[in-house]
A tleap script that builds the chain and sets N, CA, C and O, in Angstrom:
source leaprc.protein.ff14SB
mol = sequence {
  NMET LYS ASN ILE TYR VAL GLY ASN LEU PRO
  TRP SER ALA ASN ASP GLU GLU LEU ARG GLU
  LEU PHE ALA ALA PHE GLY SER VAL SER SER
  ALA ARG VAL ILE THR ASP ARG GLU THR GLY
  ARG SER ARG GLY PHE GLY PHE VAL GLU MET
  ASP ASP GLY ALA GLU GLU ALA ILE ALA GLU
  LEU ASN GLY HIE GLU LEU ASP SER ARG PRO
  LEU ARG VAL SER GLU ALA ARG GLY ARG ASP
  GLN GLN GLY PRO ARG GLY ASP ASP CARG
}
set mol.1.N position { 0.926 -1.162 -0.007 }
set mol.1.CA position { -0.164 -0.063 -0.211 }
set mol.1.C position { 1.004 1.354 -0.126 }
set mol.1.O position { 2.112 1.373 0.411 }
set mol.2.N position { 0.421 2.251 -0.722 }
set mol.2.CA position { 1.229 3.650 -0.744 }
set mol.2.C position { 0.518 4.583 -0.384 }
set mol.2.O position { -0.709 4.577 -0.482 }
set mol.3.N position { 1.286 5.628 0.142 }
set mol.3.CA position { 0.527 6.562 0.655 }
set mol.3.C position { 0.985 7.897 0.073 }
set mol.3.O position { 2.122 8.361 0.165 }
set mol.4.N position { -0.116 8.473 -0.568 }
set mol.4.CA position { 0.248 9.626 -1.657 }
set mol.4.C position { -0.104 11.003 -1.237 }
set mol.4.O position { -1.249 11.144 -0.807 }
set mol.5.N position { 0.693 12.082 -1.283 }
set mol.5.CA position { 0.553 13.352 -1.006 }
set mol.5.C position { -0.119 14.062 -2.149 }
set mol.5.O position { 0.485 13.998 -3.220 }
set mol.6.N position { -1.257 14.729 -2.128 }
set mol.6.CA position { -1.838 15.375 -3.061 }
set mol.6.C position { -1.827 16.875 -2.425 }
set mol.6.O position { -2.291 17.071 -1.302 }
set mol.7.N position { -1.314 17.835 -3.149 }
set mol.7.CA position { -1.448 19.336 -2.737 }
set mol.7.C position { -1.753 20.300 -3.732 }
set mol.7.O position { -1.724 19.904 -4.897 }
set mol.8.N position { -2.021 21.409 -3.524 }
set mol.8.CA position { -2.571 22.514 -4.319 }
set mol.8.C position { -3.854 22.222 -4.679 }
set mol.8.O position { -4.277 22.510 -5.798 }
set mol.9.N position { -4.625 21.593 -3.714 }
set mol.9.CA position { -5.970 21.086 -3.910 }
set mol.9.C position { -6.606 22.573 -4.006 }
set mol.9.O position { -6.118 23.518 -3.387 }
set mol.10.N position { -7.849 22.698 -4.923 }
set mol.10.CA position { -9.013 23.636 -4.809 }
set mol.10.C position { -9.606 23.729 -3.337 }
set mol.10.O position { -9.752 22.723 -2.643 }
set mol.11.N position { -9.893 24.840 -2.969 }
set mol.11.CA position { -10.574 24.731 -1.599 }
set mol.11.C position { -12.048 24.328 -1.652 }
set mol.11.O position { -12.700 24.584 -0.639 }
set mol.12.N position { -12.598 23.810 -2.550 }
set mol.12.CA position { -13.820 23.480 -2.767 }
set mol.12.C position { -13.623 21.661 -2.796 }
set mol.12.O position { -14.617 20.945 -2.667 }
set mol.13.N position { -12.508 21.191 -2.944 }
set mol.13.CA position { -12.099 19.714 -3.183 }
set mol.13.C position { -12.775 19.009 -2.052 }
set mol.13.O position { -12.937 19.727 -1.065 }
set mol.14.N position { -13.197 17.815 -1.951 }
set mol.14.CA position { -13.673 17.089 -0.749 }
set mol.14.C position { -13.125 15.511 -0.812 }
set mol.14.O position { -12.267 15.213 -1.642 }
set mol.15.N position { -13.557 14.723 -0.079 }
set mol.15.CA position { -13.024 13.329 0.073 }
set mol.15.C position { -13.409 12.515 -1.123 }
set mol.15.O position { -12.643 11.766 -1.729 }
set mol.16.N position { -14.505 12.703 -1.369 }
set mol.16.CA position { -15.232 11.645 -2.657 }
set mol.16.C position { -14.247 12.211 -3.910 }
set mol.16.O position { -13.387 11.538 -4.479 }
set mol.17.N position { -14.546 13.433 -4.155 }
set mol.17.CA position { -13.824 14.034 -5.378 }
set mol.17.C position { -12.442 13.453 -5.707 }
set mol.17.O position { -12.078 13.052 -6.812 }
set mol.18.N position { -11.540 13.478 -4.264 }
set mol.18.CA position { -10.274 12.823 -4.330 }
set mol.18.C position { -10.314 11.534 -4.733 }
set mol.18.O position { -9.593 11.129 -5.645 }
set mol.19.N position { -11.212 10.726 -4.053 }
set mol.19.CA position { -11.162 9.235 -4.286 }
set mol.19.C position { -11.466 9.046 -5.828 }
set mol.19.O position { -10.792 8.228 -6.454 }
set mol.20.N position { -12.303 9.659 -6.362 }
set mol.20.CA position { -12.882 9.306 -7.717 }
set mol.20.C position { -11.728 9.716 -8.675 }
set mol.20.O position { -11.497 8.998 -9.648 }
set mol.21.N position { -11.046 10.753 -8.463 }
set mol.21.CA position { -9.850 10.976 -9.210 }
set mol.21.C position { -8.850 10.194 -9.220 }
set mol.21.O position { -8.167 10.157 -10.244 }
set mol.22.N position { -8.520 9.409 -8.144 }
set mol.22.CA position { -7.538 8.338 -8.161 }
set mol.22.C position { -7.777 6.977 -8.405 }
set mol.22.O position { -6.874 6.163 -8.601 }
set mol.23.N position { -9.202 6.664 -8.396 }
set mol.23.CA position { -9.914 5.395 -8.630 }
set mol.23.C position { -9.677 5.004 -9.970 }
set mol.23.O position { -9.620 3.826 -10.321 }
set mol.24.N position { -9.510 6.163 -10.869 }
set mol.24.CA position { -9.344 5.606 -12.316 }
set mol.24.C position { -7.872 4.817 -12.599 }
set mol.24.O position { -7.647 4.289 -13.688 }
set mol.25.N position { -6.947 4.803 -11.542 }
set mol.25.CA position { -5.521 4.266 -11.859 }
set mol.25.C position { -5.645 3.012 -10.958 }
set mol.25.O position { -4.675 2.260 -11.060 }
set mol.26.N position { -6.567 2.629 -10.139 }
set mol.26.CA position { -6.421 1.636 -9.002 }
set mol.26.C position { -7.322 1.503 -7.946 }
set mol.26.O position { -8.268 2.271 -7.765 }
set mol.27.N position { -7.059 0.580 -7.271 }
set mol.27.CA position { -7.798 0.432 -5.897 }
set mol.27.C position { -7.766 1.518 -4.864 }
set mol.27.O position { -6.611 1.409 -4.453 }
set mol.28.N position { -8.276 2.427 -4.237 }
set mol.28.CA position { -8.105 3.434 -3.281 }
set mol.28.C position { -8.741 3.094 -2.104 }
set mol.28.O position { -9.969 3.019 -2.057 }
set mol.29.N position { -7.924 2.848 -0.997 }
set mol.29.CA position { -8.052 2.432 0.036 }
set mol.29.C position { -8.828 3.493 0.846 }
set mol.29.O position { -9.960 3.177 1.212 }
set mol.30.N position { -8.402 4.590 1.136 }
set mol.30.CA position { -8.797 6.104 1.553 }
set mol.30.C position { -8.252 7.122 0.691 }
set mol.30.O position { -7.327 7.051 -0.118 }
set mol.31.N position { -9.047 8.142 1.036 }
set mol.31.CA position { -8.723 9.592 0.442 }
set mol.31.C position { -9.456 10.300 1.089 }
set mol.31.O position { -10.680 10.178 1.141 }
set mol.32.N position { -8.403 11.608 1.991 }
set mol.32.CA position { -8.813 12.386 3.007 }
set mol.32.C position { -8.052 13.897 2.487 }
set mol.32.O position { -6.848 13.988 2.245 }
set mol.33.N position { -9.068 15.057 2.379 }
set mol.33.CA position { -8.780 16.273 2.421 }
set mol.33.C position { -8.309 16.663 3.521 }
set mol.33.O position { -9.146 16.450 4.398 }
set mol.34.N position { -7.366 17.141 3.934 }
set mol.34.CA position { -6.966 17.738 5.282 }
set mol.34.C position { -7.842 19.059 5.540 }
set mol.34.O position { -7.994 19.934 4.688 }
set mol.35.N position { -8.381 19.085 6.793 }
set mol.35.CA position { -9.136 20.372 7.159 }
set mol.35.C position { -8.605 20.995 8.457 }
set mol.35.O position { -8.179 20.321 9.395 }
set mol.36.N position { -8.663 22.322 8.437 }
set mol.36.CA position { -8.429 23.004 9.556 }
set mol.36.C position { -9.171 22.596 10.953 }
set mol.36.O position { -10.393 22.447 10.977 }
set mol.37.N position { -8.486 22.452 11.935 }
set mol.37.CA position { -9.662 21.907 12.808 }
set mol.37.C position { -10.581 23.052 13.667 }
set mol.37.O position { -11.624 22.840 14.286 }
set mol.38.N position { -9.921 24.211 13.518 }
set mol.38.CA position { -11.115 25.129 14.160 }
set mol.38.C position { -12.308 25.577 13.126 }
set mol.38.O position { -13.408 25.884 13.584 }
set mol.39.N position { -12.062 25.604 11.787 }
set mol.39.CA position { -13.146 26.378 10.858 }
set mol.39.C position { -13.679 25.063 10.163 }
set mol.39.O position { -14.844 25.069 9.766 }
set mol.40.N position { -12.820 23.821 9.973 }
set mol.40.CA position { -13.506 22.797 9.075 }
set mol.40.C position { -13.078 23.318 7.664 }
set mol.40.O position { -13.285 22.427 6.840 }
set mol.41.N position { -12.615 24.311 7.158 }
set mol.41.CA position { -12.154 24.571 5.935 }
set mol.41.C position { -10.831 23.617 5.615 }
set mol.41.O position { -9.986 23.245 6.429 }
set mol.42.N position { -10.902 23.310 4.090 }
set mol.42.CA position { -9.674 22.555 3.445 }
set mol.42.C position { -8.497 23.392 3.718 }
set mol.42.O position { -8.483 24.620 3.637 }
set mol.43.N position { -7.595 22.703 4.018 }
set mol.43.CA position { -6.038 23.223 3.889 }
set mol.43.C position { -5.465 23.119 2.637 }
set mol.43.O position { -4.332 23.579 2.498 }
set mol.44.N position { -5.957 22.666 1.810 }
set mol.44.CA position { -5.473 22.846 0.266 }
set mol.44.C position { -4.513 21.367 -0.079 }
set mol.44.O position { -3.976 21.214 -1.176 }
set mol.45.N position { -4.421 20.470 0.902 }
set mol.45.CA position { -4.071 19.185 0.723 }
set mol.45.C position { -4.691 17.775 0.993 }
set mol.45.O position { -5.709 17.787 1.686 }
set mol.46.N position { -4.318 16.778 0.631 }
set mol.46.CA position { -4.774 15.750 1.154 }
set mol.46.C position { -4.050 14.316 0.808 }
set mol.46.O position { -3.148 14.297 -0.029 }
set mol.47.N position { -4.428 13.232 1.412 }
set mol.47.CA position { -3.895 11.984 1.458 }
set mol.47.C position { -4.534 10.909 0.754 }
set mol.47.O position { -5.676 10.650 1.132 }
set mol.48.N position { -4.059 10.224 -0.185 }
set mol.48.CA position { -4.550 9.053 -0.818 }
set mol.48.C position { -3.743 7.930 -0.624 }
set mol.48.O position { -2.524 7.926 -0.793 }
set mol.49.N position { -4.566 6.767 -0.193 }
set mol.49.CA position { -3.963 5.520 0.128 }
set mol.49.C position { -4.397 4.494 -1.092 }
set mol.49.O position { -5.573 4.245 -1.358 }
set mol.50.N position { -3.247 3.932 -1.799 }
set mol.50.CA position { -3.809 2.919 -3.014 }
set mol.50.C position { -3.077 1.725 -2.677 }
set mol.50.O position { -1.962 1.738 -2.156 }
set mol.51.N position { -3.808 0.570 -3.021 }
set mol.51.CA position { -3.059 -0.751 -3.065 }
set mol.51.C position { -2.316 -1.042 -4.282 }
set mol.51.O position { -1.203 -1.561 -4.192 }
set mol.52.N position { -2.912 -0.709 -5.596 }
set mol.52.CA position { -2.231 -0.642 -6.797 }
set mol.52.C position { -2.619 0.318 -7.751 }
set mol.52.O position { -3.761 0.776 -7.796 }
set mol.53.N position { -1.592 0.680 -8.614 }
set mol.53.CA position { -1.787 2.016 -9.446 }
set mol.53.C position { -1.320 3.322 -8.867 }
set mol.53.O position { -1.586 4.442 -9.304 }
set mol.54.N position { -0.633 3.037 -7.889 }
set mol.54.CA position { -0.121 4.165 -7.234 }
set mol.54.C position { 0.813 5.109 -8.087 }
set mol.54.O position { 0.739 6.331 -8.219 }
set mol.55.N position { 1.791 4.137 -8.679 }
set mol.55.CA position { 2.946 4.854 -9.481 }
set mol.55.C position { 2.151 5.530 -10.561 }
set mol.55.O position { 2.169 6.757 -10.657 }
set mol.56.N position { 1.633 4.968 -11.167 }
set mol.56.CA position { 0.654 5.568 -12.673 }
set mol.56.C position { 0.221 6.669 -12.127 }
set mol.56.O position { 0.505 7.736 -12.672 }
set mol.57.N position { -0.584 6.647 -10.898 }
set mol.57.CA position { -1.429 7.677 -10.552 }
set mol.57.C position { -0.614 8.858 -10.172 }
set mol.57.O position { -0.967 9.966 -10.576 }
set mol.58.N position { 0.422 8.725 -9.448 }
set mol.58.CA position { 1.377 9.794 -9.258 }
set mol.58.C position { 2.039 10.371 -10.582 }
set mol.58.O position { 2.214 11.585 -10.684 }
set mol.59.N position { 2.437 9.425 -11.677 }
set mol.59.CA position { 3.025 10.272 -12.736 }
set mol.59.C position { 2.040 10.833 -13.582 }
set mol.59.O position { 2.294 11.849 -14.229 }
set mol.60.N position { 0.889 10.246 -13.644 }
set mol.60.CA position { -0.119 11.021 -14.400 }
set mol.60.C position { -1.124 12.075 -13.810 }
set mol.60.O position { -1.790 12.831 -14.517 }
set mol.61.N position { -1.158 12.045 -12.574 }
set mol.61.CA position { -1.845 13.341 -11.950 }
set mol.61.C position { -0.817 14.614 -11.472 }
set mol.61.O position { -1.236 15.725 -11.150 }
set mol.62.N position { 0.376 14.282 -11.492 }
set mol.62.CA position { 1.272 15.291 -10.920 }
set mol.62.C position { 1.227 16.323 -12.077 }
set mol.62.O position { 1.617 16.058 -13.214 }
set mol.63.N position { 0.642 17.700 -11.638 }
set mol.63.CA position { 0.641 18.863 -12.665 }
set mol.63.C position { -0.857 18.840 -13.508 }
set mol.63.O position { -1.221 19.688 -14.323 }
set mol.64.N position { -1.610 17.632 -13.074 }
set mol.64.CA position { -2.885 17.376 -13.565 }
set mol.64.C position { -3.742 18.755 -13.125 }
set mol.64.O position { -3.627 19.178 -11.974 }
set mol.65.N position { -4.561 19.398 -14.050 }
set mol.65.CA position { -5.414 20.657 -13.473 }
set mol.65.C position { -6.667 20.484 -12.861 }
set mol.65.O position { -7.585 20.144 -13.606 }
set mol.66.N position { -6.880 20.626 -11.801 }
set mol.66.CA position { -8.182 20.387 -11.201 }
set mol.66.C position { -8.675 21.631 -10.745 }
set mol.66.O position { -8.088 22.119 -9.779 }
set mol.67.N position { -9.952 22.459 -11.397 }
set mol.67.CA position { -10.678 23.519 -11.228 }
set mol.67.C position { -9.153 24.684 -11.264 }
set mol.67.O position { -8.766 25.500 -10.428 }
set mol.68.N position { -8.742 24.394 -12.250 }
set mol.68.CA position { -7.519 25.570 -12.859 }
set mol.68.C position { -6.391 25.618 -11.966 }
set mol.68.O position { -5.597 26.554 -12.058 }
set mol.69.N position { -6.219 24.591 -11.003 }
set mol.69.CA position { -5.090 24.370 -10.150 }
set mol.69.C position { -3.960 23.086 -10.384 }
set mol.69.O position { -4.261 21.899 -10.256 }
set mol.70.N position { -3.011 23.439 -10.643 }
set mol.70.CA position { -2.271 22.085 -11.189 }
set mol.70.C position { -1.811 21.405 -9.653 }
set mol.70.O position { -1.354 22.031 -8.696 }
set mol.71.N position { -2.038 20.178 -9.726 }
set mol.71.CA position { -1.793 19.384 -8.483 }
set mol.71.C position { -0.495 18.769 -8.357 }
set mol.71.O position { 0.073 18.240 -9.312 }
set mol.72.N position { 0.029 18.836 -7.075 }
set mol.72.CA position { 1.231 18.356 -6.606 }
set mol.72.C position { 1.125 17.051 -6.148 }
set mol.72.O position { 0.801 16.829 -4.981 }
set mol.73.N position { 1.354 16.205 -6.904 }
set mol.73.CA position { 1.245 14.705 -6.280 }
set mol.73.C position { 2.649 13.875 -6.035 }
set mol.73.O position { 3.553 13.979 -6.863 }
set mol.74.N position { 2.751 13.291 -5.211 }
set mol.74.CA position { 4.208 12.814 -4.793 }
set mol.74.C position { 3.892 11.412 -3.830 }
set mol.74.O position { 2.771 11.190 -3.373 }
set mol.75.N position { 4.720 10.781 -3.672 }
set mol.75.CA position { 4.722 9.794 -2.617 }
set mol.75.C position { 4.768 10.559 -1.230 }
set mol.75.O position { 5.599 11.450 -1.055 }
set mol.76.N position { 3.961 10.236 -0.354 }
set mol.76.CA position { 3.615 10.958 1.054 }
set mol.76.C position { 5.058 10.636 1.634 }
set mol.76.O position { 5.479 9.514 1.355 }
set mol.77.N position { 5.865 11.439 2.387 }
set mol.77.CA position { 6.863 11.101 3.257 }
set mol.77.C position { 6.499 11.092 4.787 }
set mol.77.O position { 5.918 12.039 5.317 }
set mol.78.N position { 6.868 10.000 5.433 }
set mol.78.CA position { 7.018 10.092 7.088 }
set mol.78.C position { 7.020 11.302 7.744 }
set mol.78.O position { 7.487 12.198 7.042 }
set mol.79.N position { 6.692 11.621 8.759 }
set mol.79.CA position { 6.889 12.462 9.762 }
set mol.79.C position { 8.444 12.721 9.905 }
set mol.79.O position { 8.932 13.851 9.884 }
set mol.80.N position { 9.132 11.612 10.045 }
set mol.80.CA position { 10.597 11.827 10.361 }
set mol.80.C position { 11.386 11.807 9.243 }
set mol.80.O position { 12.608 11.690 9.339 }
set mol.81.N position { 10.627 11.944 7.831 }
set mol.81.CA position { 11.316 12.724 6.604 }
set mol.81.C position { 11.261 14.126 6.236 }
set mol.81.O position { 11.872 14.627 5.292 }
set mol.82.N position { 10.388 14.804 7.148 }
set mol.82.CA position { 9.929 16.165 6.939 }
set mol.82.C position { 11.168 16.961 7.734 }
set mol.82.O position { 11.897 16.527 8.626 }
set mol.83.N position { 11.150 18.186 7.145 }
set mol.83.CA position { 11.777 19.187 7.876 }
set mol.83.C position { 11.294 19.850 8.846 }
set mol.83.O position { 10.213 19.383 9.203 }
set mol.84.N position { 11.690 20.905 9.539 }
set mol.84.CA position { 10.884 21.719 10.706 }
set mol.84.C position { 9.411 21.743 10.153 }
set mol.84.O position { 9.257 21.940 8.948 }
set mol.85.N position { 8.394 21.565 10.914 }
set mol.85.CA position { 7.041 21.586 10.230 }
set mol.85.C position { 6.437 21.208 9.143 }
set mol.85.O position { 5.340 21.560 8.708 }
set mol.86.N position { 7.587 20.101 8.506 }
set mol.86.CA position { 7.046 19.545 7.178 }
set mol.86.C position { 7.254 20.540 6.003 }
set mol.86.O position { 6.931 20.299 4.840 }
set mol.87.N position { 7.779 21.584 6.405 }
set mol.87.CA position { 7.949 22.714 4.936 }
set mol.87.C position { 8.653 22.025 3.733 }
set mol.87.O position { 8.444 22.477 2.607 }
set mol.88.N position { 9.649 20.730 3.941 }
set mol.88.CA position { 10.481 20.691 2.727 }
set mol.88.C position { 9.891 19.659 1.963 }
set mol.88.O position { 10.595 18.649 1.946 }
set mol.89.N position { 8.755 19.563 1.275 }
set mol.89.CA position { 7.952 19.031 0.032 }
set mol.89.C position { 8.406 19.362 -1.214 }
set mol.89.O position { 7.807 18.967 -2.214 }
savepdb mol mol.pdb
quit
């Protein structure tokens, strides 16, 4: 199973839209748009877990425009591989 980071999401994106986008490439275990705890609004990124088709999805969807925003798609890195505050994507 691969965990995929999806950045630069439009503010209107939701979990189901993210799932449908990646389902074209394989089996999606979970899809989640990260939201602000206080306001409930999207933070503009999310994560998708896929059993198969992850490499193809990453290659095809990185730079793909969703609501005029080019997505940034890559394999997610664990917290121990990030810089301070996770800023080094």
